Steps between C-alpha positions, in 0.01 A plus 500: 500500500130460415326187628459361147874540439583345835275202425672452164845527657424243769332270245820516293714408803271211592468378141878493466539315829229245412670436164833436676335268754328298227821486296669357807220246538558385143876474554437293813341232282126573507319354197458745213122464499455592865731800471312619189168477688648683799621775270155524342348539846750742649641716222379787286189630667311604808512802725775355722319668789618254764873525423451876464371508858799296620744744342314816600451398864862388526598837356346671803800359690755589232521147359592532132266359237767261371556369855129425539462357148547133591237514774266689267551244221442209739169645612402558137574133426240404761248744355557362148465140622167593657375643170603188307305278736211744532451488121479119484174335388451354848506851646401809298544346153637813335643511147667843519740661744671834432364489146669167421391136518518364853771241565267200474381634162848579370627158617262260680361436847774276636769740386313791658468318832870417504599852392300642789658252742843591365447875542379452857795291609746716307392800705627344821825396333555864397425631850732245662788596274468877464748741657259672739594783736552351843610161370333160559260632764344726237479213250320288759256780584419551131440127449272481805303807389441363151410151627233645727361733236486236224377208712173363637440796733588738216462494123417128468236531769347797325493312171323214677231737629469653153451161336258383768278791399551443127479120484294403805288807563633524856398694690169535321479868588847632582494817708745789488708361787549169318595675179754722671658201674527325163657805339739559789631145455490456122644837396579691816742248649755519219473878465544532875803270477647722229493793743626280782792400275600866477495533877704179541758607242520842665525349848217726609385547857177337620286812464623563146448137407143505636427818306614341174310178571183705559560690178550176308197329649266791422647543152465128430129489582444823308681351200268198499184710531623714211572183301149367569347830391705489181340165422162675510588836347829446315587446137637155412739637237653747748527233771655236275268231638134408494257728682177420685611153604462541876123499540506177704790610720486662841551873440411806702283644226325163487452481878378861511502718187741692280465827692572327831808340346620839376451658843697219665770537237533871581513428875774239459699740283477768768615253768794391284611860451457575871728208590787674319496806729818395691702519178407855400573610144735202447188288444341723236553239227321243713214746549476548125493123463174490694339741253642295213333188643162672509523647151653211304332358191667156496 
């Protein structure tokens, strides 16, 4: 199956699982408005790269896509929450996401904040209740992995560094090391967790788990550099969001230049691919995913 077909197949699985989870949330008594905002945030768009990585890395250990779907959907809930909050006026103040009005534009700010909170907490509910291979110990490991990746030493910490640069001008002249730390936390932590999820679900050995964590970490930083370059060179219509908004943010092309950023992007891609060596041809789809990250237009 070609990578594009595989991406579409996994997106369909995840979309179906997210719809079922949100239907269950509504049946449990959640207010209609909050569920509608959660659906707006989570459904009908996006690359679904993070859940794709969960399912593909789990597949290295013969874990079926449907078996990994709950964990993949939970991680996607956290990603979607982060986008809802990232788009808020107090943060990036974006009007468009995936070619549609952002949640605070489609509803209002307080609804967007609560929808993001709801998606975040729902993720842990899903992980606690899913039928994971290996039983409760696997559920606990998944919860711990996501908590670390999404928390203050992960995605939230990276967002803080990003906003310090954007809102406070700190540091006044960010260097490449600062930018890469920011990117490793803001974007890399959740992408690394997606790959770690696959290893946890597959009950991988330590060496295999480290290999997948390395792959995820390098891919995550590469993804953010590519995203920053898209803001400079990309087309807003193709991206489905505003372009050239990140001039005040800490980026590698800002700390150095565009060519330096492209060289670092290529080096990270090579390191990600190299990390997959223990898996042989079984990891070919994950190798293709690296190229997809470098070549994407949105």
